[in-house]
Backbone of each chain as ProteinMPNN parsed JSONL, in Angstrom:
{"seq_chain_A": "MQDIVTTAALAMLTFAAALAFVRLLRGPTLPDRVVALDLIGVLIVCVMVAVAATSGQQAYLDVAIVIALVSFVGTVAYARYIEREDVR", "coords_chain_A": {"N_chain_A": [[-207.887, 18.474, -90.225], [-205.792, 20.058, -89.806], [-204.142, 20.425, -86.65], [-203.253, 21.745, -83.391], [-200.619, 21.422, -82.955], [-199.429, 21.242, -85.382], [-199.974, 23.811, -86.365], [-198.5, 25.391, -84.628], [-195.807, 24.488, -85.13], [-195.565, 25.216, -87.905], [-195.928, 28.081, -87.397], [-193.533, 28.493, -85.946], [-191.556, 27.718, -87.674], [-191.932, 29.778, -89.644], [-191.404, 32.019, -88.217], [-188.593, 31.525, -87.546], [-187.759, 31.73, -90.359], [-188.156, 34.379, -90.697], [-186.391, 35.519, -88.959], [-183.874, 34.622, -90.174], [-184.297, 36.112, -92.342], [-183.868, 38.848, -91.55], [-181.138, 38.598, -90.912], [-180.275, 38.263, -93.435], [-180.76, 40.707, -94.614], [-179.2, 42.271, -92.929], [-176.541, 41.81, -93.295], [-173.276, 41.65, -92.036], [-171.345, 40.992, -94.047], [-170.828, 39.631, -97.255], [-170.571, 36.746, -97.25], [-172.152, 36.273, -94.886], [-174.714, 36.916, -95.812], [-175.153, 34.894, -97.539], [-175.086, 32.637, -96.056], [-177.532, 32.984, -94.601], [-179.388, 33.023, -96.62], [-179.124, 30.286, -97.561], [-179.941, 29.03, -95.22], [-182.667, 29.942, -95.357], [-183.61, 28.414, -97.46], [-183.282, 25.79, -96.483], [-185.274, 26.112, -94.585], [-187.689, 26.267, -96.029], [-187.769, 23.749, -97.164], [-188.168, 22.529, -94.831], [-190.745, 23.35, -94.034], [-192.12, 22.334, -96.161], [-191.869, 19.511, -95.668], [-193.373, 19.423, -93.283], [-195.813, 20.315, -93.852], [-196.353, 18.251, -95.632], [-196.311, 16.079, -93.652], [-198.654, 16.61, -92.244], [-200.764, 16.58, -94.191], [-200.406, 14.287, -95.795], [-199.792, 14.22, -98.399], [-198.026, 13.168, -101.362], [-197.034, 14.872, -103.2], [-195.948, 17.216, -102.097], [-193.42, 16.382, -101.039], [-192.071, 15.757, -103.3], [-191.795, 18.437, -104.193], [-190.166, 19.409, -102.078], [-187.934, 18.001, -102.502], [-186.975, 19.082, -105.028], [-186.622, 21.791, -104.345], [-184.475, 21.497, -102.34], [-182.379, 20.458, -104.043], [-182.087, 22.576, -105.868], [-181.404, 24.664, -104.187], [-178.962, 23.923, -102.879], [-177.479, 23.843, -105.273], [-177.53, 26.639, -105.815], [-176.375, 27.731, -103.563], [-173.789, 27.009, -103.63], [-172.768, 27.95, -105.909], [-172.9, 30.842, -105.227], [-170.964, 30.853, -103.442], [-168.688, 30.13, -104.913], [-168.706, 32.363, -106.447], [-168.271, 34.341, -104.652], [-165.475, 33.716, -103.876], [-164.149, 34.091, -106.272], [-164.3, 36.57, -106.742], [-162.849, 38.306, -105.047], [-159.823, 37.964, -105.732], [-156.899, 38.954, -104.572]], "CA_chain_A": [[-206.591, 18.244, -90.784], [-204.433, 20.903, -89.095], [-204.15, 20.452, -85.338], [-202.487, 22.874, -82.704], [-199.123, 20.99, -82.909], [-198.993, 21.563, -86.838], [-200.048, 25.095, -86.501], [-197.238, 25.921, -83.829], [-194.638, 24.145, -85.782], [-195.498, 26.047, -89.072], [-195.559, 29.328, -86.978], [-192.141, 28.592, -85.487], [-190.766, 27.771, -88.937], [-192.063, 31.101, -90.247], [-190.484, 32.945, -87.449], [-187.146, 31.255, -87.977], [-187.384, 32.41, -91.63], [-188.128, 35.886, -90.589], [-185.012, 35.935, -88.345], [-182.905, 34.561, -91.222], [-184.381, 37.265, -93.477], [-183.331, 39.935, -90.869], [-179.73, 38.614, -91.154], [-179.998, 38.557, -94.869], [-180.898, 42.23, -94.876], [-178.248, 43.213, -92.2], [-175.205, 41.328, -93.773], [-172.727, 42.742, -92.783], [-170.494, 40.671, -95.232], [-171.464, 38.746, -98.23], [-170.81, 35.417, -96.626], [-173.329, 36.319, -93.954], [-176.085, 37.03, -96.584], [-175.291, 33.6, -98.34], [-175.607, 31.719, -94.856], [-178.738, 33.29, -94.347], [-180.226, 32.523, -97.78], [-178.966, 28.872, -97.392], [-180.984, 28.616, -94.0], [-183.958, 30.079, -95.723], [-183.88, 27.359, -98.4], [-183.53, 24.763, -95.631], [-186.483, 26.268, -93.727], [-188.636, 26.113, -96.95], [-187.91, 22.359, -97.217], [-188.914, 21.977, -93.526], [-192.302, 23.65, -94.171], [-192.883, 21.344, -97.08], [-192.091, 18.39, -94.965], [-194.284, 19.671, -92.155], [-197.164, 20.271, -94.56], [-196.729, 16.667, -95.953], [-196.591, 15.31, -92.539], [-199.962, 17.026, -92.005], [-201.769, 16.295, -95.065], [-200.052, 13.032, -96.469], [-199.752, 14.304, -99.962], [-196.764, 12.823, -101.81], [-196.367, 15.92, -104.077], [-195.155, 18.142, -101.223], [-192.138, 15.779, -100.963], [-191.397, 16.02, -104.462], [-191.291, 19.724, -104.126], [-189.169, 19.517, -101.191], [-186.516, 17.417, -103.219], [-186.456, 19.873, -105.985], [-186.113, 22.851, -103.642], [-183.252, 21.054, -101.783], [-181.592, 20.534, -105.148], [-181.878, 24.016, -106.412], [-180.8, 25.605, -102.993], [-177.629, 23.529, -102.954], [-176.561, 24.463, -106.574], [-177.394, 28.053, -105.649], [-175.405, 28.233, -102.472], [-172.351, 26.576, -104.091], [-172.585, 29.028, -107.117], [-172.669, 32.072, -104.624], [-169.546, 30.705, -102.777], [-167.737, 30.191, -106.019], [-168.692, 33.775, -106.976], [-167.427, 35.169, -103.551], [-164.119, 33.215, -103.942], [-163.474, 34.477, -107.394], [-164.619, 38.056, -106.762], [-161.621, 39.131, -104.616], [-158.511, 37.541, -105.698], [-156.005, 40.21, -104.46]], "C_chain_A": [[-205.487, 18.941, -89.964], [-204.798, 20.934, -87.416], [-203.126, 21.595, -84.715], [-201.118, 22.523, -82.992], [-198.532, 21.644, -84.397], [-198.937, 23.168, -86.971], [-198.839, 25.893, -85.813], [-196.05, 25.684, -84.63], [-194.528, 25.007, -86.957], [-195.244, 27.494, -88.439], [-194.092, 29.58, -86.589], [-191.151, 28.535, -86.717], [-190.733, 29.11, -89.59], [-191.271, 32.073, -89.514], [-188.98, 32.858, -87.752], [-186.783, 31.826, -89.321], [-187.443, 33.935, -91.594], [-186.891, 36.291, -89.892], [-183.836, 35.837, -89.209], [-183.004, 35.717, -92.127], [-183.838, 38.681, -92.792], [-181.75, 39.934, -91.184], [-179.289, 38.699, -92.489], [-179.982, 39.948, -95.138], [-179.654, 42.908, -94.162], [-176.894, 42.927, -92.829], [-174.41, 40.915, -92.488], [-171.892, 42.444, -93.954], [-171.43, 39.753, -95.998], [-171.692, 37.453, -97.859], [-172.105, 35.124, -95.831], [-174.578, 36.118, -94.814], [-176.235, 35.487, -97.064], [-175.746, 32.459, -97.169], [-177.074, 31.913, -94.807], [-179.623, 32.724, -95.438], [-180.31, 30.888, -97.8], [-179.897, 28.487, -96.35], [-182.363, 28.961, -94.558], [-184.518, 28.784, -96.516], [-184.185, 26.003, -97.588], [-184.904, 24.862, -94.88], [-187.691, 25.94, -94.61], [-188.83, 24.669, -97.131], [-188.679, 21.905, -95.868], [-190.261, 22.238, -93.512], [-192.821, 22.721, -95.045], [-192.967, 20.084, -96.466], [-193.175, 18.328, -93.896], [-195.66, 19.606, -92.855], [-197.548, 18.83, -95.092], [-197.015, 15.968, -94.935], [-198.111, 15.446, -92.02], [-200.964, 16.398, -92.959], [-201.52, 14.936, -95.814], [-200.054, 13.039, -98.181], [-198.37, 14.052, -100.319], [-196.161, 14.152, -102.553], [-195.656, 17.019, -103.239], [-193.752, 17.751, -101.093], [-191.396, 16.021, -102.042], [-190.892, 17.413, -104.63], [-190.217, 19.954, -103.191], [-187.802, 19.102, -101.773], [-186.096, 18.389, -104.158], [-185.907, 21.095, -105.346], [-184.727, 22.581, -102.966], [-182.168, 21.039, -102.955], [-181.111, 21.891, -105.55], [-181.153, 24.835, -105.47], [-179.49, 25.142, -102.931], [-176.821, 24.021, -104.0], [-176.444, 25.998, -106.338], [-176.321, 28.488, -104.74], [-173.85, 28.002, -102.977], [-171.849, 27.666, -105.242], [-172.216, 30.422, -106.53], [-171.366, 31.895, -104.075], [-168.532, 30.804, -103.854], [-167.456, 31.709, -106.501], [-167.799, 34.553, -105.777], [-165.931, 34.939, -103.695], [-163.433, 33.881, -105.122], [-163.367, 36.156, -107.407], [-163.315, 38.815, -106.377], [-160.49, 38.163, -104.545], [-157.627, 38.593, -105.591], [-154.785, 39.915, -103.97]], "O_chain_A": [[-204.465, 18.391, -89.554], [-205.811, 21.538, -87.063], [-202.338, 22.228, -85.418], [-200.398, 23.469, -83.308], [-197.516, 22.326, -84.534], [-198.027, 23.739, -87.573], [-198.299, 26.863, -86.344], [-195.28, 26.623, -84.83], [-193.451, 25.582, -87.113], [-194.33, 28.134, -88.959], [-193.506, 30.635, -86.834], [-190.112, 29.195, -86.757], [-189.685, 29.567, -90.046], [-190.539, 32.874, -90.095], [-188.268, 33.797, -88.107], [-185.683, 32.351, -89.493], [-186.825, 34.632, -92.398], [-186.352, 37.352, -90.204], [-182.916, 36.653, -89.157], [-182.014, 36.255, -92.624], [-183.405, 39.56, -93.536], [-181.145, 40.923, -91.597], [-178.168, 39.11, -92.787], [-179.141, 40.369, -95.932], [-179.121, 43.91, -94.638], [-176.105, 43.87, -92.875], [-174.796, 39.923, -91.869], [-171.654, 43.309, -94.797], [-172.473, 39.244, -95.587], [-172.794, 36.933, -98.038], [-172.881, 34.177, -95.963], [-175.392, 35.235, -94.544], [-177.322, 34.915, -96.979], [-176.591, 31.586, -97.367], [-177.801, 30.936, -94.984], [-180.556, 31.981, -95.132], [-181.363, 30.289, -98.014], [-180.678, 27.573, -96.614], [-183.27, 28.212, -94.196], [-185.597, 28.239, -96.284], [-185.102, 25.242, -97.898], [-185.565, 23.862, -94.598], [-188.664, 25.394, -94.09], [-189.988, 24.271, -97.258], [-189.603, 21.093, -95.843], [-191.009, 21.406, -92.999], [-193.93, 22.246, -94.801], [-194.012, 19.451, -96.617], [-193.796, 17.291, -93.665], [-196.547, 18.873, -92.418], [-198.669, 18.324, -95.041], [-197.937, 15.16, -95.055], [-198.689, 14.514, -91.462], [-201.916, 15.748, -92.526], [-202.468, 14.481, -96.454], [-200.263, 12.107, -98.957], [-197.495, 14.636, -99.68], [-194.963, 14.429, -102.49], [-194.779, 17.687, -103.786], [-192.889, 18.627, -101.035], [-190.24, 16.433, -101.953], [-189.781, 17.639, -105.11], [-189.325, 20.729, -103.537], [-186.755, 19.719, -101.576], [-184.889, 18.628, -104.203], [-184.801, 21.49, -105.714], [-183.868, 23.459, -103.056], [-181.103, 21.623, -102.758], [-179.931, 22.243, -105.555], [-180.333, 25.659, -105.876], [-178.677, 26.067, -102.926], [-175.713, 24.528, -103.827], [-175.401, 26.588, -106.62], [-175.513, 29.381, -104.997], [-172.915, 28.754, -102.706], [-170.698, 28.088, -105.354], [-171.402, 31.141, -107.112], [-170.582, 32.831, -104.233], [-167.559, 31.541, -103.695], [-166.368, 32.175, -106.84], [-166.807, 35.241, -106.015], [-165.171, 35.906, -103.64], [-162.253, 34.218, -105.023], [-162.503, 36.817, -107.983], [-162.777, 39.682, -107.066], [-160.195, 37.597, -103.492], [-157.531, 39.271, -106.614], [-153.949, 40.805, -103.817]]}, "seq_chain_B": "MIEWIARSFILAGATLALLAGVGVLRMPDVFTRMQASTKASTLGLGCLLVALAIRYPDTAIVVRAGAIGAFMMLTTAVAAHVIARAAARSGAPLWKETLLDERPVDLTPPLDTPR", "coords_chain_B": {"N_chain_B": [[-200.976, 6.635, -79.543], [-198.678, 6.321, -81.373], [-199.341, 8.598, -82.723], [-198.83, 10.586, -81.035], [-196.061, 10.329, -80.611], [-195.125, 11.139, -83.094], [-196.143, 13.725, -83.259], [-194.583, 14.982, -81.263], [-192.159, 14.68, -82.439], [-192.375, 16.419, -84.492], [-192.76, 18.837, -83.169], [-190.231, 19.0, -81.912], [-188.379, 19.167, -84.239], [-189.346, 21.596, -85.294], [-188.682, 23.237, -83.242], [-185.916, 22.984, -83.15], [-185.292, 24.11, -85.768], [-186.066, 26.602, -85.416], [-184.214, 27.367, -83.429], [-181.951, 27.454, -85.102], [-182.556, 29.686, -86.725], [-182.577, 31.641, -84.685], [-179.804, 31.442, -84.009], [-178.52, 31.996, -86.295], [-179.266, 34.769, -86.405], [-178.156, 35.875, -84.026], [-175.49, 34.906, -83.453], [-171.941, 35.878, -83.359], [-170.014, 36.105, -85.726], [-169.213, 35.094, -89.022], [-168.586, 32.366, -89.239], [-169.389, 31.22, -86.811], [-172.107, 31.675, -87.137], [-172.558, 29.932, -89.236], [-172.14, 27.52, -88.326], [-174.168, 27.189, -86.465], [-176.443, 27.407, -88.048], [-176.203, 25.159, -89.844], [-175.986, 22.696, -88.285], [-178.371, 22.91, -86.452], [-180.411, 22.967, -88.413], [-180.038, 20.534, -89.973], [-180.525, 18.631, -88.156], [-183.107, 19.388, -87.333], [-184.589, 19.194, -89.733], [-184.321, 16.422, -89.953], [-185.707, 15.376, -87.821], [-188.258, 16.335, -88.463], [-188.569, 14.64, -90.767], [-188.588, 12.122, -89.735], [-190.895, 12.349, -88.226], [-192.719, 12.271, -90.114], [-192.403, 9.927, -91.547], [-193.103, 8.205, -89.447], [-195.729, 8.746, -89.039], [-196.947, 8.23, -91.675], [-196.574, 5.346, -92.832], [-195.72, 4.445, -95.485], [-194.673, 2.969, -98.514], [-193.916, 4.781, -100.67], [-193.794, 7.327, -99.545], [-192.006, 6.901, -97.49], [-189.651, 6.298, -98.589], [-189.315, 8.598, -100.313], [-188.887, 10.377, -98.004], [-186.392, 9.25, -96.985], [-184.845, 9.736, -98.981], [-184.711, 12.595, -99.246], [-183.56, 13.184, -96.596], [-181.12, 11.747, -96.729], [-179.907, 13.257, -98.821], [-179.948, 15.897, -97.919], [-178.164, 15.678, -95.571], [-175.84, 14.994, -96.842], [-175.281, 17.339, -98.627], [-175.578, 19.549, -97.026], [-173.27, 19.658, -95.386], [-171.416, 19.827, -97.432], [-171.994, 22.422, -98.622], [-171.718, 24.127, -96.348], [-168.993, 23.795, -95.993], [-167.974, 24.852, -98.415], [-168.911, 27.401, -98.374], [-167.492, 28.265, -96.029], [-164.985, 28.21, -96.822], [-164.869, 30.024, -98.775], [-165.494, 32.25, -97.287], [-163.362, 32.539, -95.404], [-161.193, 32.734, -97.171], [-161.922, 35.23, -98.519], [-161.382, 36.961, -96.476], [-163.001, 37.336, -94.202], [-164.359, 38.954, -91.251], [-163.3, 38.083, -87.833], [-164.824, 37.052, -84.654], [-164.252, 39.324, -82.099], [-163.258, 38.083, -79.734], [-162.087, 35.644, -80.667], [-159.76, 33.132, -80.344], [-157.741, 31.652, -81.828], [-156.364, 32.028, -85.087], [-155.716, 30.568, -88.05], [-155.127, 31.431, -90.526], [-152.946, 32.515, -93.164], [-150.839, 35.525, -92.758], [-151.343, 37.642, -94.511], [-153.973, 37.457, -95.407], [-155.453, 37.875, -93.0], [-157.839, 39.783, -91.675], [-158.339, 43.093, -89.897], [-159.862, 42.871, -86.689], [-163.325, 42.485, -86.505], [-164.049, 44.158, -88.625], [-166.257, 44.933, -91.143], [-166.194, 44.18, -94.599]], "CA_chain_B": [[-199.616, 6.576, -79.156], [-197.794, 6.689, -82.552], [-199.764, 9.977, -83.191], [-198.164, 11.527, -80.145], [-194.696, 10.389, -81.015], [-195.077, 11.988, -84.36], [-196.349, 15.142, -82.963], [-193.432, 15.321, -80.427], [-191.075, 14.821, -83.348], [-192.871, 17.65, -85.258], [-192.437, 19.971, -82.36], [-188.851, 19.0, -81.751], [-187.99, 19.584, -85.483], [-189.61, 22.997, -85.516], [-187.885, 23.954, -82.297], [-184.534, 23.145, -83.752], [-185.327, 24.985, -86.896], [-186.287, 28.088, -84.759], [-182.735, 27.702, -82.944], [-181.12, 27.773, -86.155], [-182.928, 31.075, -86.991], [-181.855, 32.477, -83.593], [-178.494, 31.413, -84.081], [-178.004, 32.964, -87.468], [-179.443, 36.168, -86.164], [-177.415, 36.321, -82.635], [-173.991, 34.749, -83.302], [-171.173, 37.092, -83.701], [-169.271, 36.115, -87.044], [-169.822, 34.26, -90.211], [-168.398, 31.053, -89.002], [-170.248, 30.542, -85.818], [-173.462, 31.707, -87.599], [-172.875, 29.076, -90.08], [-172.437, 26.073, -87.516], [-175.551, 27.219, -85.829], [-177.334, 27.068, -89.06], [-176.272, 23.838, -90.45], [-176.219, 21.759, -87.333], [-179.729, 22.79, -86.027], [-181.327, 22.721, -89.426], [-180.1, 19.2, -90.618], [-181.265, 17.753, -87.169], [-184.409, 19.717, -87.455], [-185.205, 18.504, -90.743], [-184.25, 14.968, -89.69], [-186.868, 15.033, -86.847], [-189.558, 16.395, -89.234], [-188.719, 13.641, -91.712], [-188.899, 10.942, -88.829], [-192.209, 12.359, -87.798], [-193.514, 12.124, -91.422], [-192.222, 8.441, -91.874], [-193.947, 7.435, -88.471], [-197.101, 9.148, -89.287], [-197.354, 7.7, -93.041], [-195.611, 4.361, -93.181], [-196.142, 4.028, -96.735], [-193.434, 2.932, -99.207], [-193.489, 5.829, -101.386], [-193.378, 8.502, -98.654], [-190.786, 6.717, -96.622], [-188.547, 6.408, -99.753], [-188.91, 10.143, -100.378], [-188.241, 10.97, -96.872], [-185.083, 8.939, -96.89], [-183.96, 10.545, -100.031], [-184.736, 13.949, -98.761], [-182.789, 13.166, -95.367], [-179.784, 11.63, -97.16], [-179.346, 14.301, -99.563], [-179.544, 17.094, -97.112], [-177.102, 15.327, -94.771], [-174.651, 15.158, -97.75], [-175.166, 18.685, -99.258], [-175.476, 20.696, -96.065], [-171.893, 19.567, -95.071], [-170.564, 20.382, -98.609], [-172.269, 23.764, -98.863], [-171.033, 24.693, -95.319], [-167.69, 23.864, -96.235], [-167.733, 25.701, -99.625], [-169.111, 28.914, -97.833], [-166.614, 28.616, -95.058], [-163.708, 28.401, -97.471], [-165.012, 31.465, -99.456], [-165.351, 33.388, -96.386], [-162.05, 32.567, -94.975], [-160.354, 33.343, -98.282], [-162.181, 36.502, -98.771], [-160.985, 37.617, -95.346], [-164.206, 37.742, -93.34], [-163.867, 39.332, -90.031], [-163.681, 37.262, -86.823], [-165.224, 37.62, -83.558], [-163.212, 39.795, -81.183], [-162.833, 37.178, -78.689], [-161.497, 34.477, -81.198], [-158.45, 32.732, -79.841], [-156.671, 31.145, -82.813], [-156.603, 32.338, -86.499], [-154.554, 29.946, -88.628], [-155.049, 31.849, -91.924], [-151.84, 33.394, -93.384], [-151.066, 36.858, -92.239], [-151.973, 38.648, -95.389], [-155.406, 37.155, -95.423], [-156.078, 38.266, -91.826], [-158.268, 41.273, -91.625], [-158.457, 43.565, -88.56], [-160.848, 42.279, -86.219], [-164.602, 43.222, -86.57], [-164.332, 45.13, -89.685], [-166.928, 44.503, -92.321], [-165.676, 44.619, -95.709]], "C_chain_B": [[-198.56, 7.081, -80.207], [-198.109, 8.113, -82.863], [-198.918, 10.94, -82.294], [-196.682, 11.577, -80.269], [-194.293, 11.263, -82.243], [-195.222, 13.423, -83.972], [-195.077, 15.703, -82.268], [-192.211, 15.702, -81.366], [-191.271, 16.111, -84.081], [-192.315, 18.775, -84.53], [-190.919, 20.21, -82.199], [-188.122, 19.731, -83.067], [-188.185, 21.061, -85.543], [-189.002, 23.896, -84.448], [-186.552, 23.985, -82.703], [-184.313, 23.96, -84.906], [-185.292, 26.513, -86.462], [-184.926, 28.329, -84.193], [-181.94, 28.039, -84.034], [-181.393, 29.246, -86.596], [-182.284, 31.895, -86.033], [-180.523, 32.489, -83.804], [-177.906, 32.229, -85.138], [-178.188, 34.43, -87.165], [-178.395, 36.751, -85.039], [-175.978, 36.015, -82.669], [-173.296, 35.848, -83.893], [-170.501, 37.159, -85.08], [-169.715, 35.041, -87.779], [-169.727, 32.62, -89.728], [-169.12, 30.345, -87.814], [-171.867, 30.601, -86.324], [-173.829, 30.316, -88.39], [-173.022, 27.543, -89.311], [-173.809, 26.051, -86.814], [-176.618, 26.813, -86.86], [-177.456, 25.829, -89.53], [-176.641, 22.752, -89.455], [-177.814, 21.654, -86.961], [-180.633, 22.312, -87.293], [-181.204, 21.33, -90.036], [-180.8, 18.27, -89.441], [-182.819, 18.137, -87.012], [-185.314, 19.101, -88.564], [-185.362, 17.054, -90.591], [-185.491, 14.639, -88.769], [-188.167, 15.352, -87.511], [-189.738, 15.185, -90.144], [-189.109, 12.304, -91.072], [-190.408, 11.145, -88.519], [-193.264, 11.936, -89.232], [-193.545, 10.604, -91.792], [-193.089, 7.725, -90.721], [-195.368, 7.669, -88.815], [-197.742, 8.276, -90.555], [-196.446, 6.515, -93.251], [-195.824, 3.489, -94.36], [-195.016, 3.976, -97.671], [-193.049, 4.211, -99.795], [-193.157, 7.159, -100.697], [-192.195, 8.164, -97.911], [-189.683, 6.687, -97.537], [-188.265, 7.822, -99.886], [-188.239, 10.79, -99.079], [-186.789, 10.592, -96.654], [-184.238, 9.572, -97.872], [-183.665, 11.931, -99.694], [-183.496, 14.079, -97.615], [-181.256, 12.776, -95.939], [-179.115, 12.703, -98.048], [-179.063, 15.572, -98.903], [-178.396, 16.779, -96.186], [-175.756, 15.523, -95.613], [-174.513, 16.734, -98.022], [-174.925, 19.689, -98.179], [-173.967, 20.831, -95.58], [-171.095, 20.32, -96.169], [-170.726, 21.813, -98.719], [-171.644, 24.605, -97.783], [-169.586, 25.026, -95.713], [-167.151, 24.931, -97.27], [-167.721, 27.283, -99.032], [-167.963, 29.291, -96.887], [-165.338, 28.985, -95.745], [-163.7, 29.89, -98.153], [-164.678, 32.577, -98.517], [-163.965, 33.581, -95.903], [-161.133, 33.279, -95.978], [-160.668, 34.758, -98.555], [-161.893, 37.626, -97.567], [-162.105, 38.254, -94.498], [-163.677, 37.882, -91.998], [-164.22, 38.363, -88.842], [-164.208, 37.822, -85.545], [-164.14, 38.1, -82.756], [-162.38, 38.934, -80.248], [-162.145, 35.72, -79.293], [-160.039, 34.335, -80.714], [-157.323, 32.523, -80.888], [-157.131, 31.518, -84.218], [-155.427, 31.826, -87.268], [-154.488, 30.335, -90.008], [-153.685, 32.538, -91.954], [-152.048, 34.872, -93.062], [-151.786, 37.757, -93.161], [-153.443, 38.394, -95.792], [-156.146, 37.595, -94.134], [-156.531, 39.678, -91.672], [-158.175, 41.819, -90.141], [-159.782, 43.067, -88.006], [-162.221, 43.17, -86.22], [-164.783, 44.243, -87.583], [-165.006, 44.511, -90.767], [-166.303, 45.016, -93.546], [-166.665, 45.382, -96.64]], "O_chain_B": [[-197.766, 8.001, -80.01], [-197.193, 8.834, -83.257], [-198.385, 11.948, -82.759], [-196.057, 12.623, -80.086], [-193.28, 11.96, -82.303], [-194.41, 14.252, -84.383], [-194.572, 16.76, -82.645], [-191.462, 16.667, -81.212], [-190.298, 16.844, -84.256], [-191.541, 19.579, -85.05], [-190.396, 21.319, -82.31], [-187.403, 20.721, -82.931], [-187.218, 21.763, -85.836], [-188.816, 25.097, -84.645], [-185.977, 25.07, -82.611], [-183.218, 24.499, -85.066], [-184.657, 27.411, -87.015], [-184.417, 29.428, -84.414], [-181.183, 28.998, -83.884], [-180.423, 29.971, -86.814], [-181.509, 32.782, -86.391], [-179.981, 33.594, -83.795], [-176.975, 33.014, -84.96], [-177.388, 35.262, -87.595], [-177.892, 37.871, -85.127], [-175.209, 36.722, -82.017], [-173.782, 36.625, -84.715], [-170.421, 38.273, -85.599], [-170.463, 34.169, -87.337], [-170.653, 31.817, -89.85], [-169.399, 29.146, -87.809], [-172.707, 29.766, -85.986], [-174.898, 29.709, -88.319], [-173.808, 26.652, -89.634], [-174.452, 25.017, -86.632], [-177.525, 26.023, -86.598], [-178.562, 25.308, -89.679], [-177.529, 21.949, -89.74], [-178.456, 20.614, -87.103], [-181.457, 21.403, -87.186], [-182.199, 20.894, -90.615], [-181.521, 17.317, -89.734], [-183.652, 17.317, -86.624], [-186.441, 18.633, -88.404], [-186.36, 16.469, -91.012], [-186.2, 13.664, -89.02], [-189.161, 14.705, -87.181], [-190.861, 14.712, -90.321], [-189.804, 11.477, -91.662], [-191.145, 10.159, -88.55], [-194.364, 11.384, -89.185], [-194.553, 10.085, -92.272], [-193.742, 6.726, -91.022], [-196.138, 6.71, -88.855], [-198.841, 7.727, -90.47], [-195.451, 6.761, -93.932], [-196.033, 2.276, -94.375], [-194.309, 4.984, -97.674], [-191.975, 4.732, -99.493], [-192.374, 7.975, -101.185], [-191.371, 9.048, -97.674], [-188.64, 7.157, -97.083], [-187.15, 8.274, -99.627], [-187.272, 11.551, -99.101], [-185.998, 11.423, -96.208], [-183.075, 9.904, -97.644], [-182.54, 12.413, -99.823], [-182.613, 14.931, -97.721], [-180.294, 13.465, -95.602], [-177.914, 12.964, -97.974], [-178.103, 16.272, -99.226], [-177.602, 17.705, -96.019], [-174.766, 16.099, -95.161], [-173.527, 17.3, -97.549], [-174.136, 20.613, -98.375], [-173.469, 21.941, -95.395], [-170.296, 21.225, -95.932], [-169.718, 22.495, -98.902], [-171.087, 25.661, -98.087], [-169.08, 26.147, -95.763], [-166.19, 25.679, -97.09], [-166.831, 28.121, -99.173], [-167.493, 30.428, -96.891], [-164.661, 29.934, -95.349], [-162.782, 30.707, -98.09], [-163.917, 33.524, -98.718], [-163.428, 34.686, -95.981], [-160.433, 34.245, -95.676], [-159.73, 35.509, -98.822], [-162.11, 38.834, -97.663], [-162.135, 39.438, -94.163], [-162.769, 37.177, -91.558], [-165.341, 37.854, -88.826], [-164.057, 39.026, -85.335], [-163.121, 37.415, -82.664], [-161.171, 39.025, -80.033], [-161.745, 34.833, -78.538], [-159.25, 35.28, -80.694], [-156.226, 33.079, -80.845], [-158.311, 31.303, -84.495], [-154.337, 32.397, -87.251], [-153.81, 29.625, -90.75], [-153.261, 33.092, -90.94], [-153.156, 35.408, -93.073], [-152.674, 38.519, -92.78], [-154.014, 39.206, -96.519], [-157.374, 37.682, -94.164], [-155.748, 40.62, -91.558], [-157.946, 41.021, -89.232], [-160.729, 42.859, -88.764], [-162.207, 44.376, -85.973], [-165.613, 45.138, -87.424], [-164.443, 43.59, -91.359], [-165.898, 46.178, -93.586], [-166.274, 45.837, -97.715]]}, "name": "protein", "num_of_chains": 2, "seq": "MQDIVTTAALAMLTFAAALAFVRLLRGPTLPDRVVALDLIGVLIVCVMVAVAATSGQQAYLDVAIVIALVSFVGTVAYARYIEREDVRMIEWIARSFILAGATLALLAGVGVLRMPDVFTRMQASTKASTLGLGCLLVALAIRYPDTAIVVRAGAIGAFMMLTTAVAAHVIARAAARSGAPLWKETLLDERPVDLTPPLDTPR"}
């Protein structure tokens, strides 16, 4: 089921998520962290699509749709929060 | 043949997603990081979806892949715009070699100062 290409692709996606996580830890500002979190959400969707492309299971695609929806709503909510936090 | 096209699309998508990760880590300020993240990740996800649709040309899978693609193309742009507006209004620092800052003066922070 898993060939070398899929394994390499999953490894690259995981490494990208690790890099985004370093940015999430470092900051330095709040919008930086929101951007990193948004990218991690997109990368999770990418992993789900890659797994679906390997196994052919439809269920992974439904998971990807739900994660994409929740991640978008979360990002917009964080952005509203940043904007309202410092009206100065 | 089809299989190799699908594999190269998977590799291209994963490479673009990796580029997004590197860009988010290495770019100098919020706005450049955001453009690296959104552009590379939408195209990367698009390549992965194309690979999926090529490998499994089944109605249920292709429709779901199209739905994910359309939804991500719409929402990534909206999310990037909302974050960029929030960052600009909250006075995020710009890269020190930025040439033009069109924000009003009272919103412009000193360069390279994290808040």
